[in-house]
C-alpha positions as CSV (number, residue, x, y, z in Angstrom):
1,X,0.0,0.0,0.0
2,X,1.4,3.4,-1.0
3,X,1.3,6.5,1.2
4,X,-1.6,8.8,0.5
5,X,-1.1,12.6,0.4
6,X,-2.7,12.8,3.8
7,X,-0.3,10.1,5.1
8,X,2.6,12.2,3.9
9,X,1.2,15.3,5.4
10,X,0.8,13.4,8.7
11,X,4.4,12.3,8.7
12,X,5.6,15.7,7.8
13,X,3.7,17.1,10.7
14,X,5.1,14.5,13.1
15,X,8.6,15.4,12.1
16,X,7.9,19.1,12.3
17,X,6.4,18.7,15.8
18,X,9.5,16.7,16.8
19,X,11.9,19.3,15.4
20,X,10.1,22.0,17.4
21,X,9.7,20.2,20.7
22,X,12.6,17.8,21.0
23,X,15.6,19.8,19.7
24,X,18.1,19.2,17.0
25,X,20.2,16.3,18.5
26,X,17.3,13.9,19.4
27,X,15.6,14.8,16.1
28,X,18.7,14.0,14.0
29,X,19.4,10.7,15.9
30,X,15.9,9.3,16.6
31,X,13.3,11.0,14.4
32,X,15.0,11.7,11.0
33,X,16.0,8.0,10.4
34,X,12.5,6.7,11.1
35,X,10.2,5.8,8.2
36,X,6.4,5.8,8.0
37,X,5.5,2.5,6.3
38,X,1.7,2.9,6.1
39,X,-1.4,3.9,7.9
40,X,-4.2,1.4,8.1
41,X,-7.2,1.4,10.5
42,X,-6.0,4.5,12.2
43,X,-2.7,2.9,13.1
44,X,0.7,4.2,11.8
45,X,3.3,1.6,11.2
46,X,6.8,3.1,11.8
47,X,10.1,1.6,10.9
48,X,13.1,2.3,13.2
49,X,16.8,1.5,12.9
50,X,17.1,-0.5,16.2
51,X,15.3,-1.6,19.3
52,X,17.0,1.1,21.2
53,X,15.1,3.7,19.1
54,X,11.8,2.0,20.0
55,X,12.4,2.9,23.7
56,X,12.6,6.6,22.6
57,X,9.6,6.5,20.3
58,X,7.3,5.0,22.9
59,X,7.6,8.3,24.7
60,X,6.4,10.3,21.7
61,X,2.7,9.4,21.8
62,X,1.8,13.1,22.0
63,X,3.5,13.7,18.6
64,X,1.5,11.0,16.9
65,X,-1.8,12.0,18.5
66,X,-1.4,15.7,17.8
67,X,-0.5,15.1,14.1
68,X,-3.3,12.6,13.8
69,X,-6.0,15.0,15.0
70,X,-4.6,17.9,12.9
71,X,-4.5,15.9,9.7
72,X,-7.2,13.2,10.1
73,X,-9.4,14.7,12.8
74,X,-9.2,11.4,14.7
75,X,-6.8,9.6,17.1
76,X,-4.0,7.8,15.4
77,X,-2.2,5.0,17.2
78,X,1.2,3.6,16.2
79,X,3.2,0.4,16.0
80,X,7.0,0.2,15.9
81,X,9.1,-2.2,13.8
82,X,12.8,-2.8,13.5
83,X,14.9,-4.5,10.9
84,X,14.5,-7.9,12.7
85,X,10.8,-7.7,12.3
86,X,10.1,-6.3,8.9
87,X,11.6,-6.0,5.4
88,X,12.0,-2.3,4.8
89,X,12.6,-2.9,1.0
90,X,8.9,-3.7,0.7
91,X,8.1,-0.2,1.7
92,X,10.9,2.0,0.4
93,X,9.1,3.2,-2.6
94,X,6.0,4.0,-0.6
95,X,7.8,6.1,2.0
96,X,10.3,7.9,-0.2
97,X,8.3,11.0,-0.7
98,X,7.7,11.5,3.1
99,X,11.3,10.7,4.0
100,X,12.8,13.3,1.6
101,X,10.7,16.2,2.7
102,X,12.8,19.0,4.1
103,X,11.9,20.7,7.4
104,X,13.3,24.1,8.3
105,X,16.0,24.0,11.0
106,X,15.6,25.9,14.2
107,X,18.2,28.4,15.4
108,X,20.0,27.0,18.4
109,X,19.3,28.5,21.8
110,X,22.3,29.6,23.8
111,X,22.2,28.5,27.5
112,X,23.2,31.0,30.1
113,X,26.5,30.4,31.9
114,X,26.0,28.7,35.3
115,X,28.5,27.6,37.9
116,X,27.8,23.9,37.4
117,X,31.2,22.5,36.3
118,X,30.0,22.1,32.7
119,X,32.3,22.8,29.7
120,X,30.1,24.6,27.2
121,X,32.2,23.8,24.2
122,X,31.0,20.1,24.4
123,X,27.7,19.4,22.7
124,X,26.1,16.7,20.6
125,X,26.6,18.6,17.4
126,X,30.4,18.6,17.6
127,X,30.7,15.0,18.9
128,X,31.8,12.7,16.0
129,X,29.6,9.6,15.8
130,X,31.2,6.3,14.9
131,X,30.7,2.6,15.2
132,X,32.4,2.5,18.6
133,X,30.1,5.1,20.3
134,X,26.8,5.0,18.3
135,X,24.8,3.3,21.1
136,X,26.2,5.5,23.8
137,X,25.5,8.6,21.8
138,X,21.9,7.6,21.3
139,X,21.5,6.8,25.0
140,X,23.0,10.2,25.9
141,X,20.7,12.1,23.6
142,X,17.7,10.1,25.0
143,X,18.7,11.1,28.5
144,X,19.1,14.7,27.6
145,X,15.6,14.7,26.1
146,X,14.0,12.8,29.0
147,X,16.1,13.2,32.2
148,X,15.1,10.8,34.9
149,X,13.2,8.7,32.4
150,X,14.1,5.5,30.6
151,X,17.9,5.3,31.3
152,X,18.5,6.2,35.0
153,X,21.3,5.9,35.9
154,X,23.2,6.0,32.6
155,X,26.6,4.3,33.1
156,X,29.2,4.9,30.4
157,X,32.5,3.1,30.4
158,X,35.5,3.0,28.2
159,X,39.2,3.9,28.0
160,X,40.6,7.4,28.4
161,X,40.2,9.9,25.6
162,X,37.2,8.2,23.9
163,X,34.6,10.9,24.5
164,X,32.9,10.0,27.9
165,X,33.5,13.4,29.3
166,X,32.3,15.1,26.0
167,X,29.0,13.2,26.1
168,X,28.4,13.9,29.8
169,X,28.9,17.6,29.3
170,X,26.7,17.5,26.2
171,X,23.9,16.0,28.2
172,X,24.2,18.8,30.8
173,X,24.4,21.5,28.1
174,X,21.4,20.1,26.2
175,X,19.3,19.9,29.3
176,X,20.2,23.5,30.2
177,X,19.0,24.6,26.7
178,X,15.7,22.9,27.2
179,X,15.3,24.0,30.9
180,X,17.7,26.8,32.0
181,X,16.5,26.5,35.6
182,X,17.7,22.9,36.0
183,X,20.1,22.3,38.9
184,X,23.0,20.5,37.3
185,X,26.5,19.6,38.5
186,X,29.3,18.0,36.5
187,X,32.1,16.8,38.9
188,X,35.1,14.5,38.6
189,X,35.3,11.8,41.2
190,X,38.4,13.5,42.6
191,X,36.6,16.7,43.2
192,X,33.6,14.9,44.7
193,X,36.1,13.3,47.2
194,X,37.7,16.7,47.9
195,X,34.2,18.3,48.5
196,X,33.3,15.5,50.9
197,X,36.6,15.5,52.8
198,X,36.6,19.3,53.2
199,X,33.0,19.4,54.2
200,X,33.6,16.7,56.8
201,X,36.7,18.3,58.1
202,X,35.0,21.7,58.5
203,X,31.8,20.1,60.0
204,X,29.8,21.5,57.0
205,X,28.1,18.3,55.8
206,X,24.7,20.0,55.6
207,X,26.1,22.3,52.9
208,X,27.5,19.3,51.1
209,X,24.2,17.4,51.1
210,X,22.3,20.6,50.2
211,X,24.6,21.0,47.1
212,X,24.4,17.4,45.9
213,X,21.1,16.0,47.0
214,X,19.0,18.7,45.5
215,X,20.2,18.4,42.0
216,X,18.1,17.6,38.9
217,X,21.2,16.1,37.1
218,X,24.4,14.7,38.6
219,X,27.2,13.9,36.1
220,X,30.0,12.0,38.0
221,X,33.1,11.3,35.9
222,X,35.6,8.5,36.5
223,X,33.9,6.8,39.5
224,X,36.7,4.1,39.6
225,X,38.7,6.6,41.7
226,X,36.3,6.1,44.6
227,X,38.0,2.7,45.2
228,X,39.2,2.2,48.8
229,X,37.5,5.5,49.9
230,X,34.8,3.9,52.1
231,X,33.4,7.2,53.5
232,X,33.1,8.7,50.1
233,X,31.4,5.6,48.7
234,X,28.9,5.5,51.5
235,X,28.1,9.2,51.0
236,X,27.6,8.7,47.3
237,X,25.4,5.7,48.0
238,X,23.1,7.9,50.0
239,X,23.3,10.7,47.4
240,X,22.4,8.2,44.7
241,X,19.4,6.9,46.5
242,X,18.1,10.4,47.3
243,X,18.4,11.6,43.7
244,X,17.0,8.5,42.1
245,X,14.1,8.4,44.5
246,X,13.1,11.9,43.5
247,X,13.5,11.2,39.8
248,X,16.7,13.2,39.2
249,X,18.9,12.0,36.4
250,X,22.3,10.4,37.3
251,X,25.1,9.8,34.7
252,X,28.3,8.0,35.7
253,X,31.4,7.3,33.8
254,X,34.2,4.7,34.5
255,X,37.1,3.1,32.8
256,X,35.4,-0.4,33.3
257,X,31.9,-1.9,33.6
258,X,30.2,-2.0,37.0
259,X,30.8,-5.7,37.5
260,X,34.6,-5.0,37.3
261,X,34.5,-2.4,40.1
262,X,35.7,-5.0,42.5
263,X,36.3,-2.7,45.4
264,X,32.8,-1.4,45.4
265,X,30.0,-2.9,47.5
266,X,27.5,-5.0,45.7
267,X,24.6,-2.8,46.8
268,X,26.1,0.1,44.9
269,X,27.1,-1.9,41.8
270,X,23.6,-3.3,41.6
271,X,22.1,0.2,41.5
272,X,24.3,1.0,38.5
273,X,22.4,-1.8,36.7
274,X,19.0,-0.1,37.3
275,X,19.3,1.9,34.2
276,X,21.5,1.4,31.1
277,X,25.2,0.4,30.9
278,X,26.9,1.2,27.6
279,X,30.5,1.4,26.4
280,X,32.7,3.4,24.1
281,X,35.4,1.7,22.1
282,X,38.4,3.1,20.2
283,X,37.5,4.7,16.8
284,X,38.3,2.9,13.6
285,X,40.1,4.5,10.7
286,X,37.1,6.2,9.1
287,X,36.0,7.6,12.5
288,X,39.6,8.8,13.2
289,X,39.5,10.7,9.8
290,X,36.2,12.2,10.7
291,X,37.5,13.3,14.1
292,X,40.6,14.8,12.6
293,X,38.5,16.7,10.0
294,X,36.3,18.0,12.8
295,X,39.3,19.1,14.9
296,X,41.0,20.8,12.0
297,X,37.9,23.0,11.6
298,X,37.8,23.7,15.3
299,X,41.5,24.6,15.4
300,X,41.3,26.6,12.1
301,X,44.4,25.0,10.5
302,X,44.9,23.7,7.0
303,X,46.1,20.1,6.7
304,X,45.9,18.2,3.4
305,X,43.8,15.1,3.4
306,X,46.7,12.8,2.7
307,X,48.5,14.1,5.8
308,X,45.3,13.6,7.9
309,X,45.2,10.0,6.5
310,X,48.8,9.5,7.6
311,X,47.9,10.7,11.1
312,X,44.8,8.5,11.3
313,X,46.9,5.5,10.2
314,X,49.6,6.1,12.7
315,X,47.5,7.0,15.8
316,X,44.8,4.4,16.6
317,X,44.3,5.0,20.3
318,X,41.8,7.7,21.1
319,X,40.4,11.1,20.4
320,X,42.7,12.8,22.9
321,X,45.8,11.5,21.2
322,X,44.5,12.6,17.8
323,X,43.8,16.1,19.1
324,X,47.2,16.2,20.7
325,X,48.8,15.1,17.4
326,X,47.2,18.0,15.6
327,X,48.2,20.5,18.3
328,X,51.8,19.3,18.1
329,X,51.7,19.5,14.3
330,X,50.4,23.1,14.4
331,X,53.1,24.1,16.9
332,X,55.8,22.4,14.9
333,X,54.6,24.1,11.6
334,X,54.5,27.5,13.3
335,X,57.9,27.1,14.9
336,X,59.6,26.2,11.7
337,X,57.4,28.5,9.5
338,X,56.1,25.7,7.4
339,X,53.2,26.6,5.2
340,X,52.4,23.2,3.6
341,X,52.0,20.5,6.3
342,X,52.9,17.5,4.2
343,X,53.4,13.9,5.4
344,X,57.1,14.4,6.0
345,X,56.4,17.4,8.3
346,X,53.7,15.3,10.1
347,X,56.2,12.5,10.6
348,X,58.8,14.7,12.1
349,X,56.3,16.4,14.4
350,X,54.7,13.2,15.6
351,X,58.1,11.6,16.4
352,X,58.2,14.0,19.5
353,X,54.9,12.6,20.8
354,X,55.2,9.9,23.5
355,X,51.9,8.3,22.4
356,X,53.3,7.5,18.9
357,X,56.5,5.8,20.1
358,X,56.8,2.0,20.3
359,X,55.4,0.7,23.5
360,X,56.2,-3.0,23.8
361,X,53.1,-5.2,24.6
362,X,54.4,-8.2,26.5
363,X,51.0,-9.8,26.4
364,X,51.2,-10.4,22.6
365,X,53.7,-12.8,21.3
366,X,55.4,-12.9,17.9
367,X,53.7,-16.2,17.2
368,X,50.3,-14.7,17.8
369,X,51.1,-11.9,15.4
370,X,52.3,-14.3,12.7
371,X,49.2,-16.5,13.1
372,X,46.8,-13.5,12.9
373,X,48.6,-12.0,9.9
374,X,48.7,-15.4,8.1
375,X,45.0,-16.0,8.8
376,X,44.1,-12.5,7.6
377,X,45.9,-12.9,4.3
378,X,45.0,-16.6,4.0
379,X,48.5,-18.0,3.8
380,X,50.1,-20.7,6.0
381,X,52.7,-20.0,8.8
382,X,55.0,-22.4,7.0
383,X,54.9,-20.3,3.9
384,X,55.4,-17.1,5.9
385,X,58.7,-18.2,7.4
386,X,59.9,-20.0,4.3
387,X,62.2,-18.7,1.6
388,X,59.4,-18.3,-0.9
389,X,59.1,-14.8,-2.4
390,X,55.8,-14.5,-4.4
391,X,54.1,-11.3,-3.6
392,X,51.1,-13.0,-2.0
393,X,53.6,-14.4,0.6
394,X,56.3,-11.7,0.8
395,X,53.8,-8.9,1.5
396,X,52.1,-10.6,4.5
397,X,55.6,-11.5,5.8
398,X,56.6,-7.8,5.7
399,X,53.4,-6.9,7.5
400,X,54.1,-9.5,10.2
401,X,57.7,-8.2,10.6
402,X,56.5,-4.6,10.9
403,X,53.8,-5.5,13.5
404,X,56.2,-7.6,15.6
405,X,58.6,-4.7,15.7
406,X,55.9,-2.2,16.5
407,X,54.0,-4.2,19.1
408,X,56.6,-6.3,20.9
409,X,59.7,-4.0,20.4
410,X,61.9,-7.1,19.8
411,X,65.3,-6.6,18.3
412,X,65.8,-6.8,14.6
413,X,68.0,-10.0,14.7
414,X,65.4,-11.7,17.0
415,X,62.7,-10.9,14.6
416,X,64.7,-12.2,11.7
417,X,65.3,-15.5,13.5
418,X,61.6,-16.0,13.8
419,X,61.2,-15.8,10.0
420,X,63.5,-18.7,9.1
421,X,66.7,-17.1,10.2
422,X,66.6,-14.0,8.0
423,X,69.2,-11.3,8.4
424,X,68.3,-8.2,10.3
425,X,68.7,-6.1,7.2
426,X,65.7,-7.9,5.7
427,X,63.6,-6.9,8.7
428,X,64.8,-3.3,8.3
429,X,63.7,-3.3,4.7
430,X,60.3,-4.9,5.5
431,X,59.7,-2.4,8.3
432,X,60.6,0.6,6.0
433,X,58.4,-0.8,3.1
434,X,55.3,-1.1,5.3
435,X,56.0,2.1,7.2
436,X,56.2,4.1,3.9
437,X,53.0,2.5,2.5
438,X,51.2,3.3,5.8
439,X,51.7,7.0,5.0
440,X,49.4,7.0,2.0
441,X,47.7,3.6,1.6
442,X,44.4,3.8,3.3
443,X,43.6,0.2,2.4
444,X,46.7,-0.9,4.3
445,X,45.8,1.3,7.2
446,X,42.4,-0.4,7.5
447,X,44.0,-3.8,7.3
448,X,46.3,-2.9,10.1
449,X,43.4,-1.7,12.2
450,X,41.6,-5.0,11.7
451,X,44.7,-7.1,12.5
452,X,45.5,-5.1,15.6
453,X,41.9,-5.2,16.8
454,X,41.9,-9.0,16.4
455,X,45.0,-9.2,18.5
456,X,43.6,-7.2,21.4
């Protein structure tokens, strides 16, 4: 069944109402990707990208009913479907007209500056979405749109520099835009500890509880630092209970999931599971390129795309290291009055960064690397360490030598011995060949990402 003109008007109105009432970030993430499949018997069938989106849409009954009465003069109900439940290809032609309709954007509202610990440069618009953070970003937008609702608490975990702090601040800033009167506090765990200790020492605990237990939103960063601080943990437990009981939103970040916070009491870890726990992982090559392009715009510097590709291939850790690399590059170029920041310039600049130097990983053996590379390129270990020189064998052999040198830090002669007793000059040549190709070959950069990811 195709969409009628009134069906299309209805869907346009739903999206318009969402744009006006929800804000840009939740609209872009949850509303825009949705598709109206059909309306039959006063029921709108809506297709969503994932089950997580269904949680959000169930809260949007007012949008559907308002648009229904305006267009059809009757109540419209709705049903939600994901890719697991329905074949979207059957409906694509029907919904095309509705999905391509443009809706005017709304000028952003600037929130007033409040002493809440928030960094106002962090928002959802300048957060780079990727495969490793997509679910967490969606959860953060949902929380900002409905604080104290479906995900309370929201527990975000992941390594340093991956965007946890950015998203926490973005939640606070978005809520302030929607409700400037909200009582919000972003605080690192160290500062929470300091506040607690100072208040206790000065016999001012009432002021402490008045500050923290009357909030509408508490954003607590790096809770793992509470470990072994029993007084602080107990105080936070009481604060958590008070805020949660009154419907205030709590967002917590950590470097590990709740079940790995071994020094925390079970009663507190169980409360973290009341809402949603989600992780952020390291960005892949495409995400790193997007991050670099975004940071280049923010820093107002000009860096050729091939140079950015080289940086993205060399630094595969986190956003913080990528930003540090660009700052170092800018400083290096300014110091030596370099106008064109080419790959050679970037290579020299990045050699001064600690994060790009070889850091041996004793947990990964040469044999593991050989096995992973051989599996990836579909050759045998026997061929890899043999004297055979066909390209389909020699190339993976060079990749394996390069990775062993980079990951384990073994000496050149030791690496040569593990490849059939080759001379160390062969290892030098292999390392240089792959290192040079890594500067410009995006295909190789992606292959390296995959192999290293499989080794972790």
